[in-house]
N, C-alpha and C positions, 0 to 999 in steps of 0.2 A: 647430423641429427635430422635433417629434412627427410632422408631416406627412411630412417627409423620411424619417424612420425607417420609417414605414408603407410608403411607396413603395419604399424599399430592400428591405424584406422581401418585397414582391410581386415584385420583380425577381429576387432571388437565393434564393428559398426552396428549400431542399434543396441549395444549393451550399455545400459544405464547403471548396472550394479558392479560389473567386473572392474572396469577402469573408466571412470567418468572424468568430466572436466575438472573436478576438484582433486584428482589424484596427483600426488607429488611426482616430480621427475624420477625420484629414487624408486618409487613403487612401479613406475612404467618400466624402468630399466630392469628391475628385479623380475618383473613378469616376463619380459622378452628374453632375458638371458638365462633364467632358470627353468622356464616352462616350455618355450617354443623357439629355442635358438635356431633350429634348423629351418624355420620358416623364412628366415632372412635370405636363404639361398634360393627359395622358390615359393612364391605366393600361390594360394590355391587356385586363383582365377587363371593364372598362367598354366597351371597343371591341367585345368579343365580345357583351356583353349588348345593346348598341345594334344591332349587325349582325343579331342574331337576330330583330329586329322588322321587318327590311326584306325586300323580295322578293329572290329569288336574284341578279338582275342588279345591283341597287343594293348588295346585300351584297358582291358581288365587287368593285365599284368602291371601296367604303369600306375593305374589308380589304386590297385591293391597295395603295391609297394609304397605309395605315397600315404595312404590312409592308415595302414596297419603299422604297429611298432616294428622296429628292426633291431639288429644287434647294436647299432650305434645310436639308435633313438628309441627310448623305452615308451614313448607316448603315442596314443592314438591321435590322429589329426582329424578333428571334427569341424574345423573352421568352415563357416558358410556365410551367406549374406542374404538378407531380405531384398528382393528386387524393388527397384524404383517403381512408385505408383504412377499410373497413367503417364508413361514416358513418351517423349516424342519418338518418331520413327528412328529405329536403329541407335537410340541413345543408351540403351541398356540391354545388351544381347547376351544370352547364355543358351547353350544347347538345351533343347526341350527335355531331353532325358535327364538333365541335371537339376530339373526344377520340380518341386512338389510344394503345393500350397503357397506359392509366391516366394519360396526360398530356393536359392541355387546352392548346390553343395556337391563336392567331389564324392561324398558318400552316396548320394542318390545316383550319380553317374556310374559309380562302381556297381551298385545293385542292378542297374539297368543292363550294364555290360555282362555281369555274371548271369543274369537271367537269359540274355540273348545267346550266350555261348554255353548255356546249361552247366554253369560251374557254381551254382548257389551252394551245393553240398560241400564242395571243396572250400568255398569261402567260409562257410559255417565251421568246418573242421579247423581251419587255420585260426579263426577267431577264438574258438573254444580252447585251443592249445596254448594260447597266449597266457602266461602266468598272471595271476591276479596282482594288481598293484595296491599299494597302501594309500594311494591318493584317490580321494573321492571322485574327482572328475574322470579319472581313468577307469575306475570301477564302473561308473555310470556309462562311460563310452562303450565299454565292452558289452554291458547288458543291452544298451540301446541298439548296438549293431546286431546282436543276436536276435533281438525282437524284429528288427527290420528285415533280416534275412528270412525269418519265419513268415512274416507278412508277405514277402515277395513270393514265397511258395504257395500262398493262399490266395484264391480268387473267390469273391462272393458268389459267383455264378456256379461254382462247383458245390457238390454236396458235402465236401470236406469242411471241417472247421479247424481253426488253429489248434495245435496240440496243447494239452494241459501245461506243458513246459513253458509255452509262450505266456500263458496266463500267469504262471509263477514268476517268470522273469519280469513281466510288467509290474506285478505287485511289488517285487523286490526293488525295482527301479523307482517306483513311486515312493516307497518307504525311505530310500536313501535321499531322494530329493527333499522330502519333508524334514529329514534330520539335519540338513545343512544349517549351520548357524546363520541367523539373519544378518550378522555383520560380516560374514565371510565374503571374500571377493569371488562371487559365484560366476561360473561359466556354464550357461544353461544349454549349450548347443546339443549335447547328447540327447537329453529328454525332449527338446524342442523338435529335433529331427525325427525322433521316433514318433512323436505326436503327429507331425505333419505327414509323415509317410503313412502312418496308420489311417489318418483321415482321408488322404487321397486314394488309398487302396480300398476304401469303403468299409473299414473295420469299425464297427460301432458297438463296442463291448464296454461293460461297466468299468473294466480295468483301464480302458483308454480315457474314460471320463475321470477316473481316479488319478491318472497321470497328469491330465490337464489341471485338476484341482490341486495336485501337489505343487505344481509350478506356481500356482496363484496363492498358495497358502500363506507365504510370508506377508504379502500385501493384504490379504483378507483378514489377517490377525492384527494388523496395524491400523487402529482407528484414527491415528493422527498422521496418516500417510500423506506425504507431499505428492499430490496428483501429478504435478508437473515434472516430477523426477522419474516418472514411469517410462520405461523404455519399450522398444518394439517387441522384445520377447514377451513381456507381460501382456501387452496389448493382444498379441497373437494367442497367448494361452487363455486369456479371459474370453476372447471371442470363440475359441475352440470349445471351451467349457460350456458356453451358452449354446453353441450349435449342437453339441453332442447330447445335451441334457434334454430329455423329453419327459414332460409332466403336464399336469393340468394347472389351472390358474391358482389353485390353493398352494402349490409348491413352487418349483422353479417355473419361470414364466415363458419358456421357449419350447414350442413344439411345432411340428410341421402341420400345415393346414390339411385337414382331412379331405377337403374337396378343393381341387385346384381352381374351381370357378367360384369359390366362396367370396362374397363381396366384403368390403371393409369400409367403415366410415372414414378411414384415413387414406382411401384409394388415391385421391388427387393431391395429397401432400407430397412434397418433393424433398429428398435428402440433400444436405449440403454440409460438408465438414469444413473446419478451419484448416484448409490445405496450406501447408507452408513448405519452404525448401527443406527444412529439417525433417518434417514428418514424411514428405514424399520421397526425398532422397534416401532416407533411412529405411524405407520400405514398410512403414506402418500400413497394416492391412486396411482395405477400404471398409468404410462403415456399412453395416447391414442392419436394416430394420425389417422386422417381419410383421406385416399387417394381417390381422386375423379378427374378423367380425368387428366388434366394438372396441377392439384394443389394438395397440401397436407395440411390439416388443423389440428392444434393442438387443441385437445378437452379437455383433462384433463392432469394435470401434476403431476410428482412425486417430482423432485428436479430440477437440470439442466438436461434437456431432449434433446436427440439427435436422429437424423436419419442418418444412415451411408450409403454412397454409397457402392455398393457391392465389389469394387476393390480398392486397393491402386493406387495412381496416382503419376507419376513422369514425367519428361520432361517439355516441354513448352506448356502451355495450359491456357485457360481462362474459367471461370465459370460465367455465367450471368443468372439472374432470377429477378423476382419481389418478394419482401418481404413486409409484413405489418410492420408498424413501429409506429403506434399510441400507446398511453399508454395502457398497458395490451394486446397489440397485437404485441409486439416486437418479431421479429424473425430474426435470423442471419444465415449466412453461414460461416462455419469454415473450414480452411485447415491448416494442420500441427499443429493442436492443438490450433489455435488462431482464434478468430473472432473480428470484429471491427464494431461498429455501433454508430451513434449519440444518445445522450440522449434527452429526451423531453425538457430539458432546452435549447437545440440547441447550447450552447457554450461549451459542453463537449462531448467526445466520450467515449464509454465503450469498453475497450480493455480487452478481457477475454480469459481464457482457461478453462480447465475442473475443475481445483481446485479453481481458484479465478479470480477476475476482478479488474481492476483499471481504473481510470478516466484520460483522456487526454484532456487538454484544446484545444479548437478550436477557432482560431482567424483569420478571422472573424467568427462569428457563422454561422452555416449552415442555408440555407433557410428553412422555415417551410415545413415539408414534406406533401405529399399526403397520402391517405390511403394505396396506394401501392407505394413502392419505388424501384428504380432500384438498384440492388446489383451486384457487379462485383468483382471477384478475378482474378488477372492476375499473372501468374507464368512464368517468363522468365529469363533464364540464372541464376537461383538460387535466384532471387529477387521476393518476393511476395508483391503485392500491393492490398490494399483493397479500393474499391470505393463504395460510396453510393450517388445516384443521380448525378453521374459524378464528385463528390468531392472526391479527394484522402484523406482517413482518416488515413491510416497507410501504411508504407513501411518498409519491414524488409528483411534481408538476411537470407536465409534458410540454415540450416545444411543439407547436402546432405542425403536424405532418412529419415529424422527425422519425425516420426509419419505422414506418407504420406497419411493421410485419409481425405477425403472430407465428410463433415457432415452438416446437418441443426441443429440449436440449438435454444431452447426457454426455458425461465425460467418457473418454475412450475405454475405460475399464468397466463402465456401468453396464449391467445387464438388466436395466430397469424396463418399465413399461408405463403406458398411459392408456386409460380406458374411459369410456362413457363421457366423451367430451361434448359439451353443448355450448352454443353461443347464443345469448339472448340480448334483449334490449333493442336499440335502433342503430345497428352498425351501418356505416356507409362505406362504399367502395369507390375511392377516387379513381378517375381515369388516368391520372398521371400524378407523379410524386416528385418532390424536390429531393435530391440525393444528398445535399449538404445545405442545411438551413440554420446552423447554429455554430457556436465557437467550439463545438466538439464534433469530431468525426465519428459519430455514432453509426455503427454498422459497417465501418471500414477497418481493415487491419493491414499490417505490412507482411508481405509474403516472406521477407527476409528477416522478420523479427526486429525491424528497426523501431525506434521509439515513435509513438503517435500521440499527439495532444500533449506532449511534454514541452512546455514553452521555454523551459530552462535549458533544453538541449538543442543546439543549433542543427543537429542532424535529424531532428524529428519532423515527420509529416504533421501538418497542422492546418486548422481552419482559422482564417484571420478575417476579422470584421473590416469591411471597407465601405466607403461612402460614395464612391464614384460609379458611373456607368450603370446605375440602377441595380447593382448587385450588392447584396448584403455581406456575403462571405466569399472568400477565395480559399481554395486548397493550394497550399504552398509547400515546397520542399527545396531547401537550399542545396546548392552544389557543394561537394567536398573536393575542392580543386587541389588540395594537398595530395589527393590520391590520383591525380591525372595520369591517364594511361593504363589504369587497372581494369577498365571496363567494368566498373562497379554497378551491377544491376540493382535497381530499386523499383519496387512494385507495391502500389497501394490498391487493395482489393475491396470491392463492395461485396459483402458476403452473400447476400441473397442472389441466387443464380437467375439468369434470364430463362426461366422455364418455358415461357410462352413467347409467341411472336411479339415484337414491339420495337421501340426505338429509344435510344439514349442520345440526348443532345447536350452540348456544352460548348464553351469557348475556352481556348487556351492562348496564352501569350507566347508568341514566337519571336525570338531574336537570334539570328544566326550565330552559332557558337556560344550563346549565352543562356537562352531559355528555350526549352522544347519539352514536349511530353507526348506520349503515344498511347492510343487505346489498346487494351488487350481483352481478349476473351479466353480465359484460362491461360494456357502457356503461349498462345499465339499473340504476339505483339505486332501491330501494324505500324511500321516505322515510316513517318512522314519525312521524306527527304526531297529537296528541290527537284531531283531528277526522277522522282517516282515514289512508289510505296513498296517497301521491302517487308518481308516477314522475318521476324526474329523469334526464335524459340527460347522462351524464358527457361533458364536452367535452374538447377537446385543449388547453385553456388558451391559452397565448400562441401556440400553433400552430394554433388553430382557425380554419378559413376560414369565410366567410359571417358570418351574424348570430346564430348560436346563442349565447344568453346563458348564463353560468355559473349564473344564478339560474333557469334554465328549469324549467318543470313541464309534464308532459304530462297530457292529460285521460285519466283512468282510466275506462274504460267501466263503466257501472252494473253490468253482469253480472259484471265482474271484481272489483268492490269488495264484499268480503264483510261489512264492517261500516262503518257511517257514522261511528262513533266507535271509537277504539282504546283498550283498557284498559291504557295505559302506567302502570306503577307508579313514582311519583315518588320520588326519593331512594332507589332500591332497584334490585335486580338483576331483570332481565326475561329470560325465556326465549324463544328464537327457534328455530323449526324450519323450514328451507327444504327443500321436497320437489320433486324433479324427476322427472317421468314423461313420457318422450318429449319433446315440445316444450312441455309444460305445467309451469309452476312454480306451486306453492302455498306460501304463507307462513303459519305459525301463530305468534301472539304470545301467550305465556303459555297455550298450549294451545288458543287460539281461532283459527280460520282468519280471516285479515284481507284476503287478496288472492289471486286466482288469475289467471294471465296466460299467454298464448302467446308464446314467444320468437320474435323475428324470425329470418329465415333467416341473416342475417349474424352472429348472436350467437355469440361464441367460447366461451361457457359457462365462463369463468373466474370463480370466486367471489372477492369482495372485500369490504372494509370501508371505507365511505365516510362522510366528514363534511365540513362546512364548517369548516376549521381556524381561521378568524377568529372562530368563534362558540362552539364546544364542544370539550371534552376527550373522549378516548376511553378506555374501559376495557372489555375483553372477556376472558372466561375460558371454560374448558371447551369449547373448539372440538373437535368430533368429527364425522368424516365416515364415514357408512355407505353403501357403494356396492354396486350389483348387478354388480360386476365379476366376471369368470370366477373360479371357485374353482380350486384347484390341479389337480384332475383335468381340468377343462375347458380351462384355459389351456395345460397342457402336453400335451394331446392334439393341440393345434394348433401347438405350438412345439417346436422340436427339442431333444431331450436329447443328441443328438450333432450334430456339424457337418454341415450338409446336403450339403457336397461329399464327405463320406466315408461318408454313411449307407448307401449300397448296399454299399460295400466292407466296412463294419463288419458288416453283416448276413451277407454271404457268409463272411467270416473267422470269425465266431462259430459258424458251422455246421460248421467243420472238425472231424472226429470225434475226433482224438487230441490230448491236451494233456500237456505236460511243463513243470515249473517247478522251479527250484532257487534257494533263498533263501541267498545267500552269507553272511547274518548268522547262519545256523544250522549252519554247517559244524562237524563234530566232528573235523576233522583240520587240520593246519597246512599251510603252503605248501611245506614242504621236499620234498614229493613231487609238486608240480605239474609238469606239462609246460609249460614256458614258454620265452620267448625274450627276450633283451635285459636290461633293467634290473630294478629291484627289484619283487618282488611278495610281499606278506605277507597273512596272514589276520588280521583284526582283529575286534573285537566288532561293528562296524557294517558289515562286508563285506570285500571283497578290495581292499587298498590297492595301487595301481600307480603307479610313478614312472618317468619317462623324462628323462634328462639331454640335454645338447646333442648333436646328431647321433646320437641313440639312439632305437631303437624297442623298446618293451616289449610283448610279445605274449602273450596267454593264449588258446590254442586250446580250443574246446569239442568234446567227443567225442560228438557226436550225428550220427546219419544221418537225413536228412529227405527224404521223397519227396512229390511232387505239390505241390499248393497249400500254402503255409505262411504263418505269421504269426510273425515273430521279434521278440523284444523284449529289450532289455538296459537295466537301470536303473543310474544312477550318481548320485553326489552329491559335492559339494565339489570341483568342478573348479577347480584352481588352476594358475597359470602365472607365469613370471617377467615382470617389467615390460619385458623386452627380448626380442627374437627371436620365433620361432614356437613355439607349443605347441598340441597337439591331442590328441583322443581320438576313437575311432571304433569302430563295429561293422562288420565286413567278412564277406561271405559269398562263397565261391568255388564256382562251378558248373563242375567240370572237364570234364564231357562236352560242355558248351556253350562252353567256353573263355571264360567271362565272370566278372568280379568285380563285385559290387555293394556299396556301402557308404554309410553315413550317418555324418557326423562333426561335431564341434564344434571350431572353430578360433579361436585368437587369433593374429593376425599381427603381424609386427614393426612395422607401421604403427599398431598398437593397435586395428585394427578387429576386431570379434568377429562370427563368422558360423557358420551351419550350412552344411555342404556335403553334397550327394549326388553320387555318382560312379558312372558305368557304364563299365567298362573291358573291351573285347573283347581277348582274349589270342590270341597266335599258338600254333601247335603246340609251340613251344619254351617256352611259358609266359611270354613277354614281351608287353608291351602292343602290340597290333597296330596301333593308330592312336591319334590323340589322344583321350584319355578325354573323356567327356561329363560336364561338371560343371554343377551348379546351386547357386547361392549364395543364402542367405537370412540377413539380419541377425538376430542373436539373441545375447543376453548371459546366458542362463540358466547358472547354475553347477551345476545339478542337472537331472535329467530322465530321459526314457526314449527311447532310439533304437528305431525300429521299421521293419521292412521286410516288406511283405505281397506275396506273389506269388499272383495269381489268373489262371489261364490263362497267357497269354504277356505279362503286364504286371506289373511290380513297382512298388509304391507305397512311397515313402519318407515317413516321418512322424516327428514329434517331439512329445512332451508335455513342456512346460517346467516346471522346478522341481517343485512338489508337485501339479501339475495332473493330472487323469485324462483330459483331453481332448487328442486328438491332432490336430495341424495337418498337413495334407497339404503336403509340400514340393515334390515333383515325381513324375513317373512315367517309366518307360523300358520299351521292349519287351525281353523277356528269354526265355531258353530254358527248357525244361521238365525239364532234367536234375536229378539229385538233389544234395543237399549231403552230401558224404562226411564221415566222422568227421574232426575237425580242420579242416573247411572253414569253420566259423564262428569268427571270432577277435575278441577284445576287445583294443584296442590303445591305447597312449599313445605319442606321439613328439614330438620337438622338434628344432629346428635354429636356426642363426644366433645361437647363444648363449642360446637359450631353454630352457625346461623345462616339463614338464607332469606333473600328478599328479591322481589321482581315486580314489574308492572305488566299486567296482562292487558293487551291493547285491543284484541278482538277474538271472536270465535265464529267459525262458519261450518255449515254442514251441507253437503249435497248427498241426497239419498233417494231411494225409491219412494219413501213416505216419511214425512216429518210433521209432527204436531208439537205445539207448545212454544214456549219462549225460553231462551237460555237464562236470562236474568229478568224475570218479570218485575214490573213495578208493583211492589208488595202493597203499597198504599192503595193502588187501584184495585188489586186483587182482593184486599181486605174489604174494600167498599163493595165489591161484587158479592162477597160472602155475606156482608151485612144486608145487602138488598135481597139476596136470595133467601136469607133466613126468614124474612117477612112473608115469603110465599109458602113456607112449610105449614102443613095443615094442622098439626097437633102441637100443643105446648103444655109443659108442666113446669111450674115455678114454686119453689119453696123458699120463704124468707126466714132465715134462722134468727133474725133479730126480733121476730114476732112470735115464733112458735117452735116447739121442739120437733125434731124429726119424727115423722109418722112411722111407728114400728111396722106398719104394713108395707111401707115403702123403703125403709132403711134398716140396716143392721149395723151394730157397732161392735168393733173388736178392740180389745186391750183397754182402751180408755172408755169406760162406760159411765163416767160421771153424769149425773142428770143435768139436763138443760136448765139454765137459770136466766130468767128474763133480764135480770140486772147485769148479766155478763154482756149484753148487747149483741149476742150471737151464740153459736155453738163452739165451745172451746175444746180443742184437741191438744193432748199433751203426750209426749213419748219420752220415756227414760231409757237411755241407751244401755244395751247389754253386750256381753261378749259375742253372743250369737245374733244372727240377723233377726230383727223383729220390728214391727211397726204398729202404730195405732191407725185404725181405719174406720171409714164410714162407707158401707157397701149398699148401693142402690139395688133394689129387688125388681125394678121395672125393666121391661124389654121394649125395643122399638125397631123399626125397619126402615130401609131406604135412606135418603139423605137425612142428616141430622145436624144439630148444632148444640153442643153441651158447653155450658159456661159456669164456672164457680168463682164467686167473689169472696174475698177474705181480707183481713188486715192483721196487724200485730204479729206478723210472722217472725219467729225467732228460731233460727237453725243453729245448732251447736254441734261441735265435733270435739272428740277427746284427743285427737292428734292426727298427724299426717297419715293419709290413706284411709281415714275414717270418714266416709261421706254421710252427710245428713241431707235428707230429701223431703220435699213436699210435692205430691203429684196427684193428677187424676188419670185414670186408666180405663180404657174400654176394650171389650173383647168380643169380636165377631164370632158367631156360631159356625165356624168353618174350619176346615183342615188345610194346612197345619194350624195349630193353635197360635193365634197372634194376639199380642197385647200392645195396644197403641197408647203411648204416654205423652202427656204434656207435664213438664216437671220443672221444679226449681231445686237446684242442688248447691250445697255448700261444699265445693271441691277443694278449697284452700282457705286459710283463715281470712275472713272478711270479704271473700269474693263469692258472690252468688251468681250462678249461671242458669239462665233459662234454657231448657233442653227439650227437644222433641225427637222421639225415636219409636220404632216398632220392635218388639221382642218376639221373635218367631221360634217356636219349639220345633226342633229338627228331629228326624227319625231316630238319631242316636241318643236323644234325650237332652242334648245340649241346646243352648239358646243362641240364636244368631241375631245380632242387633243391626237393624237397618236404619241408618240416619245418624243419630247422636249429634245433630247440629246444636250449637251452643251460642247463646248471647249473654254477655255479662250485664247484669242489672244491679242497681243498688238495693232495690226491693221491688215488690210487685203487689198488685191488688186483685188480680184475676188470672185464672188459667182457663183455657178453652180448647176444645177439640171439635172440629167440624168434618163432616164427610159429604162430598159431592161425587155421586157415582161411586168409583172405587178409590178416589183420592182422599186421603186424610190430611187435614191441616191442623198442626199443633201451634197454639198461640199463647201469648202472655200479655198482660197489661202492666207495663212498668209503672211504678209509683210516680205520680205527678204527670203522667201522659193521659191524653184524652181518648186514645184509640188503642185497640189491641194490636200486637205486633206478631206477624207470622214467624215462628221459629223454625218450623220444618214442614216438609211435605213428603208424602210417600204413598205409593199405590198398593192397596191390599184388597181384601174381599169386600163386596157390598152386601154380604150376608147380614141377617138380623143381629142386633146387639142384645145380649142377655145379662150383661153385668157391667156396672160402673163402680169403680173403687176410688175413694179419696183416701190417700194414705199419708202418714207423717212418720218419718224415721229419724231418730237422733243418731249422731255419728260416734258410736262406741260407748263402752262402759263408762258410767259416771256423767255422761252428757245429758242435757235436757233441752228438748225442742218443743215449741208450742205454736199454735196459730188459732185465730178466731174466724170461723166460717160465717159468712154474712148472707150469701144468697146462692141458690142452686137452681138452674133453669135448663130445660131441654126443649128444643123445637125439632120436630121430625115429621116425615111423611106419614108414618103410621106408628101407633103406640098400642 
């Protein structure tokens, strides 16, 4: 059986689907006896070795006879092997002509021989004449071999292109691969060989891409795929698919750089895969990351693949970037050994480290992600929080200094990407780090997949707390003496490589024959023996090809050996210092240099602790690494403190000359004097609380005038919504002279999806939306943050900073006009529908611009006092007391209700009986006046009545400037619902199409009122009301219009619908103005 097992390994090495570790003995035997019996007589590597000793013509004959079916063997032989990754010298040797894309195969050797002796046509004829088989793998083998023969005849340098028949064969091959049943025991060598041969030959056709995609198709359609079950075939196919695909960032993310000198913000990051005996020995391809501008793309994968930031990080800081997250594009950001990201199922998150991953339930599930997701890691005061799209996925307390490395991570099949990474805050770069400082070996893994940190397993590597010798923790690994004589290699690897010069120091306990451990750099183990230092090449154990023995020793050149004998202290702690300078490594033992050696080019520079676990125990303490990595000034001079995609915008916006900010947490007045619309707004200790119920919009206009380029920001926190319906909040800006509205909003939809929205709305002259608004949606679940809109020139940038982050993510841009933002044109809103609700607390607003005037939320009491004071300075006054005299017919006209004035009434009574059609009783002033003015009407006994829902009853005063367009400014009381009277202020503007555009419509709910007032100062109109029982007028609304003369004043009363009756008693009418 041992011979059978060995042959089986050579046949299926790297195959995780055909015959895996879970296959039964019966299935193994069935495979060997029914499919490849003849291989028992001669393995393919023996054939290759034999053929390499022949002349080309004889080599062709031998290989053709072995690969092609014969009378006694009806099957093609396509068996091959992925070469060992970064092998030691001569440990995995195959003839160069038998290798393509890291695969050695008799098929490739046959093609090379046929080409060399000009027998490709003969080979194609022989393959073509072979009868078609009923077995899928044999049909695919024939097609694949025909394709490779055609490719061998084609050279990219020639003007010829592969014949159409090749394209047809590739298409047929890809179709057959896709049609294989997922549960079938698949053998992918035919299509993998064709793919590798095509790639190495420079064939970059869509059909080759399709072939790679067909191999990947089963995995790509399985959203519950067990990533750890993926074999070398899939890893190679996925890497090929990524490398062959060329597109821009909106599609597949892998394209060659257009300029070889193009710089990247990831230039100094270094790759490091979780290299293991399994992955290396089985020939998993080396990981490839493509750096391009502000992004880095994963092209091909080895195992769990990482890119490391060049320096360790400590202190308080945040890392923010965009990562891809769709299936097979998953990419994560890790710090202190841990990453966190949602799974495609949306109700789970993957929490993982270098060695393993686990699933964390998410309730509620996360919103469906976009192609790009926002990723954020926040480290503050020893607490690390992981966010995806504003949703906190994980929070953990850090052990001070534990594996302080920032890295990007992707699984071997991921073709994901990361872009626009920024690091903010006050990060620190320590000059040295402890490599073990807790009871967990964070950042370490076993090269041979031995257990780590499993205290219940005696064979596990572990960190053990100790109290003696000033050390807190020891790395320990127990000997497995029951395996004595097996040369059982054991290696614990620190994952982050020694990218830069530096030194690692530690102490190990040595007891001859009992305890010993040796430093490694990648495969090179420096073995401390009493008679000197030997080099042992770490093998790939059960996966090691060739004849490299686990007991191997390499000859150490005399000039490298510093001491013929090594002063090991027996039954004692020994000090080791390993120094790396360039490619030179020197080791000092107890302060004495013992060896100096040059690293091989393939060395991955990962430090490890090695021993033969069948012979000795391991005890190591006080591991410390001092590296010549860039300090804080150096590393952050090359890496962005702002997102690269917004860096230019940030620089221009920060240069705007004027700045205004209002902190809503420091208001010294309440909300009773706010100009607002809709639902509830209150001033609280932590800001302005805003609520909107179902089918309600609550608006808070800001009274700033902004000209030129601007940078608008509004901060909010505690966004809450009902578990049903729609709820949202937004910042809106209106550019009236351009007829455009721009906004950025946070939505929760009735389907429970949570998103950010930007919207550009072109408006008609009537103030209506001119065409379909341009919306852009971005998944995000942040409940706090900062909305931001930046206009530079004729482009508006929409941005958002999530939760407590100071970094803004660019959401979208739109072309926009250059007109000003008028007072009241910036609005903070909350709104809801479909049975939903929305509430939040606005904490601040700020503006940076070329010119700013006004106050966002003025103190309305102070403003009213200014209006009262300035009224006293107006030159002309007219006052009529209706309690003492009837209205002068020369000054007033009456409409509808013309009953005579009666002194006993105590004023002038107006009454209106509701009708089906719109109608009102009115008192019209015939006087005109110019300049600033102040109009006030006192009244009492107001009774507004409505016949039913939707039937509004109103009492108002209205003024009309003599300018175009026709504008009517109103201060009004309205009965909009039974028992609820609201004071409103608005301007009704007649548009060219004859429709009316309402500017304002701010509302305050009042029980009753005793006065209405309209004042104008320059072009600004103030609409006011005196609530019953109050001593001062309240400003309801403000808006800017014409300062042209006023030629008409209307006092109107309208009852709400047929059968209703409303009435009021007018007490006093007064006007103060510059001119009358």
